[in-house]
PQR file with spaces between the fields and no chain letter, atoms N, CA, C, O and H, PARSE charges and radii, in Angstrom:
ATOM       1  N    UNK     1     -63.756    8.732  134.898 -0.4000 1.5000
ATOM       2  CA   UNK     1     -62.989    8.980  134.066 -0.0000 2.0000
ATOM       3  C    UNK     1     -62.504    9.750  132.577  0.5500 1.7000
ATOM       4  O    UNK     1     -63.379    9.499  131.749 -0.5500 1.4000
ATOM       5  N    UNK     2     -61.517   10.515  132.026 -0.4000 1.5000
ATOM       6  CA   UNK     2     -61.180   11.182  131.315 -0.0000 2.0000
ATOM       7  C    UNK     2     -60.626   11.132  130.388  0.5500 1.7000
ATOM       8  O    UNK     2     -59.515   10.624  130.235 -0.5500 1.4000
ATOM       9  H    UNK     2     -60.806   10.719  132.699  0.4000 1.0000
ATOM      10  N    UNK     3     -61.978   12.183  128.770 -0.4000 1.5000
ATOM      11  CA   UNK     3     -61.539   11.730  127.398 -0.0000 2.0000
ATOM      12  C    UNK     3     -60.340   11.950  127.241  0.5500 1.7000
ATOM      13  O    UNK     3     -59.986   13.057  127.648 -0.5500 1.4000
ATOM      14  H    UNK     3     -62.880   12.595  128.895  0.4000 1.0000
ATOM      15  N    UNK     4     -59.278   11.087  126.643 -0.4000 1.5000
ATOM      16  CA   UNK     4     -57.611   11.035  126.239 -0.0000 2.0000
ATOM      17  C    UNK     4     -57.463   12.326  125.228  0.5500 1.7000
ATOM      18  O    UNK     4     -56.385   12.884  125.024 -0.5500 1.4000
ATOM      19  H    UNK     4     -59.565   10.188  126.312  0.4000 1.0000
ATOM      20  N    UNK     5     -58.875   12.766  124.546 -0.4000 1.5000
ATOM      21  CA   UNK     5     -58.248   14.049  123.727 -0.0000 2.0000
ATOM      22  C    UNK     5     -59.565   15.051  124.385  0.5500 1.7000
ATOM      23  O    UNK     5     -60.485   15.542  123.732 -0.5500 1.4000
ATOM      24  H    UNK     5     -59.751   12.312  124.711  0.4000 1.0000
ATOM      25  N    UNK     6     -59.331   15.168  125.837 -0.4000 1.5000
ATOM      26  CA   UNK     6     -59.343   16.598  125.701 -0.0000 2.0000
ATOM      27  C    UNK     6     -58.721   17.779  125.929  0.5500 1.7000
ATOM      28  O    UNK     6     -57.709   17.638  126.615 -0.5500 1.4000
ATOM      29  H    UNK     6     -58.583   14.769  126.367  0.4000 1.0000
ATOM      30  N    UNK     7     -58.991   19.045  125.561 -0.4000 1.5000
ATOM      31  CA   UNK     7     -57.457   19.068  124.717 -0.0000 2.0000
ATOM      32  C    UNK     7     -56.739   19.015  123.995  0.5500 1.7000
ATOM      33  O    UNK     7     -55.652   19.586  124.088 -0.5500 1.4000
ATOM      34  H    UNK     7     -59.813   19.159  125.004  0.4000 1.0000
ATOM      35  N    UNK     8     -56.938   18.627  123.462 -0.4000 1.5000
ATOM      36  CA   UNK     8     -55.756   18.285  122.246 -0.0000 2.0000
ATOM      37  C    UNK     8     -57.177   18.849  120.906  0.5500 1.7000
ATOM      38  O    UNK     8     -58.362   19.175  120.845 -0.5500 1.4000
ATOM      39  H    UNK     8     -57.821   18.163  123.387  0.4000 1.0000
ATOM      40  N    UNK     9     -56.000   18.646  120.087 -0.4000 1.5000
ATOM      41  CA   UNK     9     -56.701   19.347  118.980 -0.0000 2.0000
ATOM      42  C    UNK     9     -56.280   18.394  117.864  0.5500 1.7000
ATOM      43  O    UNK     9     -55.118   18.128  117.559 -0.5500 1.4000
ATOM      44  H    UNK     9     -55.037   18.381  120.137  0.4000 1.0000
ATOM      45  N    UNK    10     -58.094   17.619  116.943 -0.4000 1.5000
ATOM      46  CA   UNK    10     -58.038   16.610  116.265 -0.0000 2.0000
ATOM      47  C    UNK    10     -57.664   17.162  114.315  0.5500 1.7000
ATOM      48  O    UNK    10     -58.272   17.817  113.469 -0.5500 1.4000
ATOM      49  H    UNK    10     -59.038   17.835  117.191  0.4000 1.0000
ATOM      50  N    UNK    11     -56.542   16.534  114.373 -0.4000 1.5000
ATOM      51  CA   UNK    11     -56.188   16.667  112.965 -0.0000 2.0000
ATOM      52  C    UNK    11     -56.976   15.543  111.818  0.5500 1.7000
ATOM      53  O    UNK    11     -56.965   14.317  111.708 -0.5500 1.4000
ATOM      54  H    UNK    11     -56.048   16.002  115.060  0.4000 1.0000
ATOM      55  N    UNK    12     -57.567   16.538  111.144 -0.4000 1.5000
ATOM      56  CA   UNK    12     -58.503   15.912  109.892 -0.0000 2.0000
ATOM      57  C    UNK    12     -57.702   15.245  108.238  0.5500 1.7000
ATOM      58  O    UNK    12     -56.521   15.565  108.371 -0.5500 1.4000
ATOM      59  H    UNK    12     -57.576   17.534  111.234  0.4000 1.0000
ATOM      60  N    UNK    13     -57.805   14.718  107.243 -0.4000 1.5000
ATOM      61  CA   UNK    13     -57.478   14.255  106.259 -0.0000 2.0000
ATOM      62  C    UNK    13     -57.918   15.176  105.433  0.5500 1.7000
ATOM      63  O    UNK    13     -57.695   15.099  104.225 -0.5500 1.4000
ATOM      64  H    UNK    13     -58.765   14.458  107.135  0.4000 1.0000
ATOM      65  N    UNK    14     -58.661   16.257  106.031 -0.4000 1.5000
ATOM      66  CA   UNK    14     -59.795   16.966  104.359 -0.0000 2.0000
ATOM      67  C    UNK    14     -59.225   19.504  105.766  0.5500 1.7000
ATOM      68  O    UNK    14     -59.231   20.041  106.873 -0.5500 1.4000
ATOM      69  H    UNK    14     -58.842   16.319  107.012  0.4000 1.0000
ATOM      70  N    UNK    15     -59.032   19.643  104.805 -0.4000 1.5000
ATOM      71  CA   UNK    15     -58.498   21.022  104.935 -0.0000 2.0000
ATOM      72  C    UNK    15     -59.808   21.535  105.753  0.5500 1.7000
ATOM      73  O    UNK    15     -60.868   20.924  105.614 -0.5500 1.4000
ATOM      74  H    UNK    15     -59.028   19.207  103.905  0.4000 1.0000
ATOM      75  N    UNK    16     -59.723   22.580  106.543 -0.4000 1.5000
ATOM      76  CA   UNK    16     -60.955   23.443  107.033 -0.0000 2.0000
ATOM      77  C    UNK    16     -60.963   24.755  105.946  0.5500 1.7000
ATOM      78  O    UNK    16     -60.161   25.341  105.220 -0.5500 1.4000
ATOM      79  H    UNK    16     -58.862   23.076  106.656  0.4000 1.0000
ATOM      80  N    UNK    17     -62.320   24.821  106.295 -0.4000 1.5000
ATOM      81  CA   UNK    17     -62.196   26.312  105.447 -0.0000 2.0000
ATOM      82  C    UNK    17     -61.420   27.480  105.523  0.5500 1.7000
ATOM      83  O    UNK    17     -61.126   28.160  104.540 -0.5500 1.4000
ATOM      84  H    UNK    17     -62.971   24.345  106.885  0.4000 1.0000
ATOM      85  N    UNK    18     -61.083   27.722  106.686 -0.4000 1.5000
ATOM      86  CA   UNK    18     -59.410   28.528  107.083 -0.0000 2.0000
ATOM      87  C    UNK    18     -58.168   28.049  106.528  0.5500 1.7000
ATOM      88  O    UNK    18     -57.310   28.929  106.458 -0.5500 1.4000
ATOM      89  H    UNK    18     -61.322   27.170  107.485  0.4000 1.0000
ATOM      90  N    UNK    19     -57.833   26.943  106.127 -0.4000 1.5000
ATOM      91  CA   UNK    19     -56.756   26.574  106.136 -0.0000 2.0000
ATOM      92  C    UNK    19     -55.977   26.551  103.965  0.5500 1.7000
ATOM      93  O    UNK    19     -54.916   26.775  103.382 -0.5500 1.4000
ATOM      94  H    UNK    19     -58.530   26.228  106.184  0.4000 1.0000
ATOM      95  N    UNK    20     -58.035   25.944  103.474 -0.4000 1.5000
ATOM      96  CA   UNK    20     -58.092   26.299  102.287 -0.0000 2.0000
ATOM      97  C    UNK    20     -58.092   27.889  101.383  0.5500 1.7000
ATOM      98  O    UNK    20     -57.727   28.115  100.229 -0.5500 1.4000
ATOM      99  H    UNK    20     -58.897   25.762  103.947  0.4000 1.0000
ATOM     100  N    UNK    21     -58.700   28.900  102.519 -0.4000 1.5000
ATOM     101  CA   UNK    21     -58.830   30.686  102.089 -0.0000 2.0000
ATOM     102  C    UNK    21     -57.773   30.567  102.450  0.5500 1.7000
ATOM     103  O    UNK    21     -57.433   31.512  101.739 -0.5500 1.4000
ATOM     104  H    UNK    21     -58.996   28.717  103.457  0.4000 1.0000
ATOM     105  N    UNK    22     -56.017   30.016  103.347 -0.4000 1.5000
ATOM     106  CA   UNK    22     -55.205   30.959  102.840 -0.0000 2.0000
ATOM     107  C    UNK    22     -54.167   29.843  102.062  0.5500 1.7000
ATOM     108  O    UNK    22     -53.638   30.216  101.015 -0.5500 1.4000
ATOM     109  H    UNK    22     -56.294   29.248  103.925  0.4000 1.0000
ATOM     110  N    UNK    23     -53.925   28.691  102.500 -0.4000 1.5000
ATOM     111  CA   UNK    23     -54.208   28.047  100.725 -0.0000 2.0000
ATOM     112  C    UNK    23     -54.104   28.563   99.223  0.5500 1.7000
ATOM     113  O    UNK    23     -53.119   28.626   98.487 -0.5500 1.4000
ATOM     114  H    UNK    23     -54.355   28.389  103.351  0.4000 1.0000
ATOM     115  N    UNK    24     -54.985   28.795   99.076 -0.4000 1.5000
ATOM     116  CA   UNK    24     -55.546   29.614   98.102 -0.0000 2.0000
ATOM     117  C    UNK    24     -55.317   31.036   97.714  0.5500 1.7000
ATOM     118  O    UNK    24     -55.272   31.631   96.638 -0.5500 1.4000
ATOM     119  H    UNK    24     -55.785   28.743   99.674  0.4000 1.0000
ATOM     120  N    UNK    25     -55.196   31.355   98.898 -0.4000 1.5000
ATOM     121  CA   UNK    25     -54.205   33.599   99.079 -0.0000 2.0000
ATOM     122  C    UNK    25     -53.086   32.553   98.433  0.5500 1.7000
ATOM     123  O    UNK    25     -53.969   31.932   97.841 -0.5500 1.4000
ATOM     124  H    UNK    25     -55.233   30.872   99.772  0.4000 1.0000
ATOM     125  N    UNK    26     -52.141   31.996   98.136 -0.4000 1.5000
ATOM     126  CA   UNK    26     -50.423   32.116   98.093 -0.0000 2.0000
ATOM     127  C    UNK    26     -50.389   31.738   96.808  0.5500 1.7000
ATOM     128  O    UNK    26     -49.570   32.277   96.064 -0.5500 1.4000
ATOM     129  H    UNK    26     -51.424   32.500   98.616  0.4000 1.0000
ATOM     130  N    UNK    27     -51.448   30.544   96.218 -0.4000 1.5000
ATOM     131  CA   UNK    27     -51.997   30.078   94.712 -0.0000 2.0000
ATOM     132  C    UNK    27     -51.481   30.772   94.120  0.5500 1.7000
ATOM     133  O    UNK    27     -51.284   31.797   94.772 -0.5500 1.4000
ATOM     134  H    UNK    27     -52.114   30.106   96.822  0.4000 1.0000
ATOM     135  N    UNK    28     -50.675   30.885   92.067 -0.4000 1.5000
ATOM     136  CA   UNK    28     -51.138   31.994   91.535 -0.0000 2.0000
ATOM     137  C    UNK    28     -52.614   31.999   91.440  0.5500 1.7000
ATOM     138  O    UNK    28     -53.376   31.168   91.932 -0.5500 1.4000
ATOM     139  H    UNK    28     -50.835   30.052   91.537  0.4000 1.0000
ATOM     140  N    UNK    29     -52.942   33.133   90.685 -0.4000 1.5000
ATOM     141  CA   UNK    29     -53.949   32.839   89.654 -0.0000 2.0000
ATOM     142  C    UNK    29     -54.146   33.174   88.393  0.5500 1.7000
ATOM     143  O    UNK    29     -55.193   33.160   87.745 -0.5500 1.4000
ATOM     144  H    UNK    29     -52.323   33.808   90.285  0.4000 1.0000
ATOM     145  N    UNK    30     -53.185   33.447   88.115 -0.4000 1.5000
ATOM     146  CA   UNK    30     -52.529   33.918   86.912 -0.0000 2.0000
ATOM     147  C    UNK    30     -51.006   33.849   86.645  0.5500 1.7000
ATOM     148  O    UNK    30     -50.036   34.211   87.310 -0.5500 1.4000
ATOM     149  H    UNK    30     -52.335   33.459   88.641  0.4000 1.0000
ATOM     150  N    UNK    31     -51.181   33.069   85.052 -0.4000 1.5000
ATOM     151  CA   UNK    31     -49.679   32.002   84.271 -0.0000 2.0000
ATOM     152  C    UNK    31     -48.641   33.678   84.457  0.5500 1.7000
ATOM     153  O    UNK    31     -47.530   33.368   84.887 -0.5500 1.4000
ATOM     154  H    UNK    31     -51.969   32.775   84.512  0.4000 1.0000
ATOM     155  N    UNK    32     -48.741   35.017   84.274 -0.4000 1.5000
ATOM     156  CA   UNK    32     -47.829   35.811   84.935 -0.0000 2.0000
ATOM     157  C    UNK    32     -47.081   35.879   86.146  0.5500 1.7000
ATOM     158  O    UNK    32     -45.898   36.219   86.115 -0.5500 1.4000
ATOM     159  H    UNK    32     -49.643   35.269   83.924  0.4000 1.0000
ATOM     160  N    UNK    33     -47.755   35.539   87.387 -0.4000 1.5000
ATOM     161  CA   UNK    33     -47.760   35.170   89.081 -0.0000 2.0000
ATOM     162  C    UNK    33     -46.702   33.952   88.716  0.5500 1.7000
ATOM     163  O    UNK    33     -47.140   33.091   89.479 -0.5500 1.4000
ATOM     164  H    UNK    33     -48.716   35.263   87.412  0.4000 1.0000
ATOM     165  N    UNK    34     -45.838   33.472   88.188 -0.4000 1.5000
ATOM     166  CA   UNK    34     -44.743   31.945   87.297 -0.0000 2.0000
ATOM     167  C    UNK    34     -43.666   32.716   86.849  0.5500 1.7000
ATOM     168  O    UNK    34     -43.842   33.451   85.877 -0.5500 1.4000
ATOM     169  H    UNK    34     -45.482   34.172   87.569  0.4000 1.0000
ATOM     170  N    UNK    35     -42.351   32.655   87.521 -0.4000 1.5000
ATOM     171  CA   UNK    35     -41.648   32.643   87.821 -0.0000 2.0000
ATOM     172  C    UNK    35     -40.748   32.225   86.586  0.5500 1.7000
ATOM     173  O    UNK    35     -41.388   31.285   86.114 -0.5500 1.4000
ATOM     174  H    UNK    35     -42.208   32.058   88.311  0.4000 1.0000
ATOM     175  N    UNK    36     -39.782   32.370   85.909 -0.4000 1.5000
ATOM     176  CA   UNK    36     -38.959   31.560   84.984 -0.0000 2.0000
ATOM     177  C    UNK    36     -40.199   30.655   83.946  0.5500 1.7000
ATOM     178  O    UNK    36     -41.409   30.739   83.734 -0.5500 1.4000
ATOM     179  H    UNK    36     -39.262   33.133   86.292  0.4000 1.0000
ATOM     180  N    UNK    37     -38.658   29.494   83.344 -0.4000 1.5000
ATOM     181  CA   UNK    37     -39.262   28.646   82.578 -0.0000 2.0000
ATOM     182  C    UNK    37     -40.331   30.079   81.807  0.5500 1.7000
ATOM     183  O    UNK    37     -41.413   30.170   82.387 -0.5500 1.4000
ATOM     184  H    UNK    37     -37.675   29.426   83.516  0.4000 1.0000
ATOM     185  N    UNK    38     -40.119   31.222   80.533 -0.4000 1.5000
ATOM     186  CA   UNK    38     -41.125   31.454   80.210 -0.0000 2.0000
ATOM     187  C    UNK    38     -41.070   30.346   78.776  0.5500 1.7000
ATOM     188  O    UNK    38     -42.133   30.613   78.215 -0.5500 1.4000
ATOM     189  H    UNK    38     -39.241   31.149   80.062  0.4000 1.0000
ATOM     190  N    UNK    39     -40.407   29.324   77.983 -0.4000 1.5000
ATOM     191  CA   UNK    39     -41.509   28.966   77.623 -0.0000 2.0000
ATOM     192  C    UNK    39     -41.769   27.550   78.015  0.5500 1.7000
ATOM     193  O    UNK    39     -41.450   26.644   77.245 -0.5500 1.4000
ATOM     194  H    UNK    39     -39.543   29.107   78.438  0.4000 1.0000
ATOM     195  N    UNK    40     -41.933   27.478   78.351 -0.4000 1.5000
ATOM     196  CA   UNK    40     -43.047   26.763   79.175 -0.0000 2.0000
ATOM     197  C    UNK    40     -44.087   27.547   79.185  0.5500 1.7000
ATOM     198  O    UNK    40     -45.056   27.103   78.569 -0.5500 1.4000
ATOM     199  H    UNK    40     -42.192   28.214   78.977  0.4000 1.0000
ATOM     200  N    UNK    41     -44.211   28.583   79.689 -0.4000 1.5000
ATOM     201  CA   UNK    41     -45.494   29.461   80.593 -0.0000 2.0000
ATOM     202  C    UNK    41     -46.747   29.931   78.992  0.5500 1.7000
ATOM     203  O    UNK    41     -47.973   30.042   78.971 -0.5500 1.4000
ATOM     204  H    UNK    41     -43.423   28.944   80.190  0.4000 1.0000
ATOM     205  N    UNK    42     -45.713   30.089   77.890 -0.4000 1.5000
ATOM     206  CA   UNK    42     -45.877   30.120   76.665 -0.0000 2.0000
ATOM     207  C    UNK    42     -46.840   29.280   76.039  0.5500 1.7000
ATOM     208  O    UNK    42     -47.922   29.661   75.592 -0.5500 1.4000
ATOM     209  H    UNK    42     -44.718   29.998   77.908  0.4000 1.0000
ATOM     210  N    UNK    43     -46.401   28.130   76.029 -0.4000 1.5000
ATOM     211  CA   UNK    43     -46.391   26.686   76.188 -0.0000 2.0000
ATOM     212  C    UNK    43     -47.799   26.186   76.352  0.5500 1.7000
ATOM     213  O    UNK    43     -48.544   25.571   75.588 -0.5500 1.4000
ATOM     214  H    UNK    43     -45.522   27.821   76.393  0.4000 1.0000
ATOM     215  N    UNK    44     -47.965   26.717   77.801 -0.4000 1.5000
ATOM     216  CA   UNK    44     -48.866   26.543   78.459 -0.0000 2.0000
ATOM     217  C    UNK    44     -50.535   27.295   78.106  0.5500 1.7000
ATOM     218  O    UNK    44     -51.706   26.914   78.135 -0.5500 1.4000
ATOM     219  H    UNK    44     -47.361   27.217   78.421  0.4000 1.0000
ATOM     220  N    UNK    45     -49.670   28.755   77.726 -0.4000 1.5000
ATOM     221  CA   UNK    45     -51.044   30.160   77.381 -0.0000 2.0000
ATOM     222  C    UNK    45     -51.819   28.942   76.524  0.5500 1.7000
ATOM     223  O    UNK    45     -52.842   28.259   76.483 -0.5500 1.4000
ATOM     224  H    UNK    45     -48.719   29.064   77.702  0.4000 1.0000
ATOM     225  N    UNK    46     -50.745   29.162   75.979 -0.4000 1.5000
ATOM     226  CA   UNK    46     -51.658   28.331   73.918 -0.0000 2.0000
ATOM     227  C    UNK    46     -52.396   27.435   74.404  0.5500 1.7000
ATOM     228  O    UNK    46     -53.603   27.677   74.395 -0.5500 1.4000
ATOM     229  H    UNK    46     -49.914   29.718   76.013  0.4000 1.0000
ATOM     230  N    UNK    47     -51.982   26.267   74.919 -0.4000 1.5000
ATOM     231  CA   UNK    47     -52.763   25.319   75.168 -0.0000 2.0000
ATOM     232  C    UNK    47     -54.499   25.107   75.872  0.5500 1.7000
ATOM     233  O    UNK    47     -55.445   24.403   75.517 -0.5500 1.4000
ATOM     234  H    UNK    47     -51.002   26.071   74.927  0.4000 1.0000
ATOM     235  N    UNK    48     -54.260   26.348   77.296 -0.4000 1.5000
ATOM     236  CA   UNK    48     -55.529   27.269   78.024 -0.0000 2.0000
ATOM     237  C    UNK    48     -55.733   27.760   76.564  0.5500 1.7000
ATOM     238  O    UNK    48     -56.148   26.718   76.057 -0.5500 1.4000
ATOM     239  H    UNK    48     -53.492   26.920   77.584  0.4000 1.0000
ATOM     240  N    UNK    49     -55.713   28.483   75.774 -0.4000 1.5000
ATOM     241  CA   UNK    49     -56.384   29.356   75.174 -0.0000 2.0000
ATOM     242  C    UNK    49     -56.636   29.149   74.227  0.5500 1.7000
ATOM     243  O    UNK    49     -56.933   30.133   73.550 -0.5500 1.4000
ATOM     244  H    UNK    49     -55.375   29.329   76.186  0.4000 1.0000
ATOM     245  N    UNK    50     -56.703   27.446   73.384 -0.4000 1.5000
ATOM     246  CA   UNK    50     -57.339   26.558   72.339 -0.0000 2.0000
ATOM     247  C    UNK    50     -58.206   25.871   73.353  0.5500 1.7000
ATOM     248  O    UNK    50     -59.264   25.721   72.742 -0.5500 1.4000
ATOM     249  H    UNK    50     -56.461   26.647   73.935  0.4000 1.0000
ATOM     250  N    UNK    51     -58.360   25.369   74.553 -0.4000 1.5000
ATOM     251  CA   UNK    51     -58.577   25.096   74.972 -0.0000 2.0000
ATOM     252  C    UNK    51     -60.552   25.822   75.329  0.5500 1.7000
ATOM     253  O    UNK    51     -61.710   25.413   75.240 -0.5500 1.4000
ATOM     254  H    UNK    51     -57.500   25.490   75.049  0.4000 1.0000
ATOM     255  N    UNK    52     -59.827   27.027   75.723 -0.4000 1.5000
ATOM     256  CA   UNK    52     -61.844   28.361   75.916 -0.0000 2.0000
ATOM     257  C    UNK    52     -61.485   28.413   74.757  0.5500 1.7000
ATOM     258  O    UNK    52     -61.040   28.916   75.789 -0.5500 1.4000
ATOM     259  H    UNK    52     -58.887   27.359   75.794  0.4000 1.0000
ATOM     260  N    UNK    53     -61.126   28.448   73.506 -0.4000 1.5000
ATOM     261  CA   UNK    53     -61.843   28.349   72.636 -0.0000 2.0000
ATOM     262  C    UNK    53     -62.324   27.288   71.823  0.5500 1.7000
ATOM     263  O    UNK    53     -63.200   27.685   71.054 -0.5500 1.4000
ATOM     264  H    UNK    53     -61.487   28.040   72.667  0.4000 1.0000
ATOM     265  N    UNK    54     -62.084   26.182   71.729 -0.4000 1.5000
ATOM     266  CA   UNK    54     -62.640   24.809   71.721 -0.0000 2.0000
ATOM     267  C    UNK    54     -64.411   24.218   72.525  0.5500 1.7000
ATOM     268  O    UNK    54     -65.172   23.308   72.195 -0.5500 1.4000
ATOM     269  H    UNK    54     -61.372   25.860   72.354  0.4000 1.0000
ATOM     270  N    UNK    55     -64.499   25.531   73.950 -0.4000 1.5000
ATOM     271  CA   UNK    55     -64.797   25.440   74.762 -0.0000 2.0000
ATOM     272  C    UNK    55     -64.940   23.997   75.738  0.5500 1.7000
ATOM     273  O    UNK    55     -65.914   23.755   76.450 -0.5500 1.4000
ATOM     274  H    UNK    55     -63.881   26.269   74.219  0.4000 1.0000
ATOM     275  N    UNK    56     -64.246   23.492   75.649 -0.4000 1.5000
ATOM     276  CA   UNK    56     -63.297   21.700   76.169 -0.0000 2.0000
ATOM     277  C    UNK    56     -62.892   22.147   76.990  0.5500 1.7000
ATOM     278  O    UNK    56     -63.000   23.370   77.072 -0.5500 1.4000
ATOM     279  H    UNK    56     -63.454   23.689   75.070  0.4000 1.0000
ATOM     280  N    UNK    57     -62.057   21.245   78.274 -0.4000 1.5000
ATOM     281  CA   UNK    57     -60.593   21.189   78.872 -0.0000 2.0000
ATOM     282  C    UNK    57     -60.025   20.821   78.014  0.5500 1.7000
ATOM     283  O    UNK    57     -60.530   20.412   76.968 -0.5500 1.4000
ATOM     284  H    UNK    57     -61.970   20.251   78.207  0.4000 1.0000
ATOM     285  N    UNK    58     -58.680   20.893   78.302 -0.4000 1.5000
ATOM     286  CA   UNK    58     -57.133   20.839   78.523 -0.0000 2.0000
ATOM     287  C    UNK    58     -57.653   18.366   78.039  0.5500 1.7000
ATOM     288  O    UNK    58     -58.489   17.565   78.457 -0.5500 1.4000
ATOM     289  H    UNK    58     -58.271   21.225   79.151  0.4000 1.0000
ATOM     290  N    UNK    59     -56.607   18.329   77.124 -0.4000 1.5000
ATOM     291  CA   UNK    59     -56.784   16.655   76.811 -0.0000 2.0000
ATOM     292  C    UNK    59     -56.136   16.549   78.223  0.5500 1.7000
ATOM     293  O    UNK    59     -56.891   16.315   79.166 -0.5500 1.4000
ATOM     294  H    UNK    59     -55.928   18.980   76.785  0.4000 1.0000
ATOM     295  N    UNK    60     -54.485   16.737   78.505 -0.4000 1.5000
ATOM     296  CA   UNK    60     -53.702   15.993   79.381 -0.0000 2.0000
ATOM     297  C    UNK    60     -52.515   17.949   79.713  0.5500 1.7000
ATOM     298  O    UNK    60     -52.240   18.974   79.089 -0.5500 1.4000
ATOM     299  H    UNK    60     -53.871   16.927   77.738  0.4000 1.0000
ATOM     300  N    UNK    61     -52.287   17.383   80.935 -0.4000 1.5000
ATOM     301  CA   UNK    61     -50.910   18.568   81.444 -0.0000 2.0000
ATOM     302  C    UNK    61     -51.005   17.535   82.978  0.5500 1.7000
ATOM     303  O    UNK    61     -51.850   16.978   83.679 -0.5500 1.4000
ATOM     304  H    UNK    61     -52.511   16.551   81.442  0.4000 1.0000
ATOM     305  N    UNK    62     -49.131   17.800   82.877 -0.4000 1.5000
ATOM     306  CA   UNK    62     -48.377   16.914   83.635 -0.0000 2.0000
ATOM     307  C    UNK    62     -47.897   18.095   84.159  0.5500 1.7000
ATOM     308  O    UNK    62     -48.006   18.869   83.208 -0.5500 1.4000
ATOM     309  H    UNK    62     -48.444   18.252   82.308  0.4000 1.0000
ATOM     310  N    UNK    63     -47.418   18.733   85.114 -0.4000 1.5000
ATOM     311  CA   UNK    63     -46.561   19.321   86.352 -0.0000 2.0000
ATOM     312  C    UNK    63     -46.191   18.948   86.844  0.5500 1.7000
ATOM     313  O    UNK    63     -46.764   18.239   87.671 -0.5500 1.4000
ATOM     314  H    UNK    63     -47.329   18.104   85.886  0.4000 1.0000
ATOM     315  N    UNK    64     -44.883   19.084   86.786 -0.4000 1.5000
ATOM     316  CA   UNK    64     -44.425   18.292   88.256 -0.0000 2.0000
ATOM     317  C    UNK    64     -43.218   19.174   88.970  0.5500 1.7000
ATOM     318  O    UNK    64     -42.729   20.265   88.676 -0.5500 1.4000
ATOM     319  H    UNK    64     -44.418   19.660   86.114  0.4000 1.0000
ATOM     320  N    UNK    65     -43.067   18.645   89.569 -0.4000 1.5000
ATOM     321  CA   UNK    65     -41.843   19.570   90.676 -0.0000 2.0000
ATOM     322  C    UNK    65     -42.727   19.817   92.920  0.5500 1.7000
ATOM     323  O    UNK    65     -43.722   19.598   93.610 -0.5500 1.4000
ATOM     324  H    UNK    65     -43.464   17.759   89.808  0.4000 1.0000
ATOM     325  N    UNK    66     -41.604   20.280   92.937 -0.4000 1.5000
ATOM     326  CA   UNK    66     -42.338   20.541   94.254 -0.0000 2.0000
ATOM     327  C    UNK    66     -42.991   21.566   94.087  0.5500 1.7000
ATOM     328  O    UNK    66     -42.917   22.405   93.189 -0.5500 1.4000
ATOM     329  H    UNK    66     -40.795   20.458   92.376  0.4000 1.0000
ATOM     330  N    UNK    67     -44.356   21.436   95.922 -0.4000 1.5000
ATOM     331  CA   UNK    67     -44.905   22.392   95.253 -0.0000 2.0000
ATOM     332  C    UNK    67     -44.208   23.644   95.570  0.5500 1.7000
ATOM     333  O    UNK    67     -43.061   23.868   95.955 -0.5500 1.4000
ATOM     334  H    UNK    67     -44.416   20.755   96.652  0.4000 1.0000
ATOM     335  N    UNK    68     -45.282   24.454   95.285 -0.4000 1.5000
ATOM     336  CA   UNK    68     -44.340   26.150   95.919 -0.0000 2.0000
ATOM     337  C    UNK    68     -43.631   26.680   94.379  0.5500 1.7000
ATOM     338  O    UNK    68     -43.997   27.531   93.568 -0.5500 1.4000
ATOM     339  H    UNK    68     -46.214   24.272   94.972  0.4000 1.0000
ATOM     340  N    UNK    69     -42.297   25.619   94.425 -0.4000 1.5000
ATOM     341  CA   UNK    69     -42.060   26.426   93.763 -0.0000 2.0000
ATOM     342  C    UNK    69     -42.259   26.912   91.924  0.5500 1.7000
ATOM     343  O    UNK    69     -42.615   26.342   90.892 -0.5500 1.4000
ATOM     344  H    UNK    69     -42.000   24.929   95.084  0.4000 1.0000
ATOM     345  N    UNK    70     -41.934   27.856   92.199 -0.4000 1.5000
ATOM     346  CA   UNK    70     -41.812   29.003   90.921 -0.0000 2.0000
ATOM     347  C    UNK    70     -42.913   30.707   90.770  0.5500 1.7000
ATOM     348  O    UNK    70     -42.993   31.738   90.103 -0.5500 1.4000
ATOM     349  H    UNK    70     -41.645   28.319   93.037  0.4000 1.0000
ATOM     350  N    UNK    71     -43.398   30.161   91.637 -0.4000 1.5000
ATOM     351  CA   UNK    71     -44.799   31.668   92.286 -0.0000 2.0000
ATOM     352  C    UNK    71     -44.025   32.687   92.868  0.5500 1.7000
ATOM     353  O    UNK    71     -43.236   32.538   93.801 -0.5500 1.4000
ATOM     354  H    UNK    71     -43.333   29.323   92.179  0.4000 1.0000
ATOM     355  N    UNK    72     -44.321   33.864   92.197 -0.4000 1.5000
ATOM     356  CA   UNK    72     -43.769   34.921   93.353 -0.0000 2.0000
ATOM     357  C    UNK    72     -45.174   35.550   94.113  0.5500 1.7000
ATOM     358  O    UNK    72     -46.364   35.854   94.028 -0.5500 1.4000
ATOM     359  H    UNK    72     -44.962   33.985   91.439  0.4000 1.0000
ATOM     360  N    UNK    73     -43.858   35.455   94.981 -0.4000 1.5000
ATOM     361  CA   UNK    73     -44.634   36.040   96.252 -0.0000 2.0000
ATOM     362  C    UNK    73     -45.990   37.696   96.054  0.5500 1.7000
ATOM     363  O    UNK    73     -45.778   38.754   95.461 -0.5500 1.4000
ATOM     364  H    UNK    73     -42.891   35.208   95.050  0.4000 1.0000
ATOM     365  N    UNK    74     -47.194   37.279   96.773 -0.4000 1.5000
ATOM     366  CA   UNK    74     -47.913   37.662   96.216 -0.0000 2.0000
ATOM     367  C    UNK    74     -47.135   39.559   97.479  0.5500 1.7000
ATOM     368  O    UNK    74     -47.211   40.777   97.314 -0.5500 1.4000
ATOM     369  H    UNK    74     -47.366   36.419   97.254  0.4000 1.0000
ATOM     370  N    UNK    75     -46.740   38.972   98.165 -0.4000 1.5000
ATOM     371  CA   UNK    75     -46.219   39.977   98.878 -0.0000 2.0000
ATOM     372  C    UNK    75     -45.167   41.138   98.730  0.5500 1.7000
ATOM     373  O    UNK    75     -44.699   41.985   99.490 -0.5500 1.4000
ATOM     374  H    UNK    75     -46.679   37.983   98.299  0.4000 1.0000
ATOM     375  N    UNK    76     -44.981   40.734   97.177 -0.4000 1.5000
ATOM     376  CA   UNK    76     -44.107   41.539   96.867 -0.0000 2.0000
ATOM     377  C    UNK    76     -44.054   43.296   96.132  0.5500 1.7000
ATOM     378  O    UNK    76     -42.973   43.850   95.934 -0.5500 1.4000
ATOM     379  H    UNK    76     -45.362   40.046   96.559  0.4000 1.0000
């Protein structure tokens, strides 16, 4: 009897190490890497700096919208 999954790729619900590295390389690391909405960036920067000064995480941050929008590509 042959294995029905022989030679097929198994898809997992969690990211593999190589996938995590690639995804991390695409994500912006600083607020300056986001384009557009300068007022929102300024407010978010103020919130994050005040949280750092208090040495506590920010209370609430809600970001909405499709993933991948607003980041400047790294290859430019």
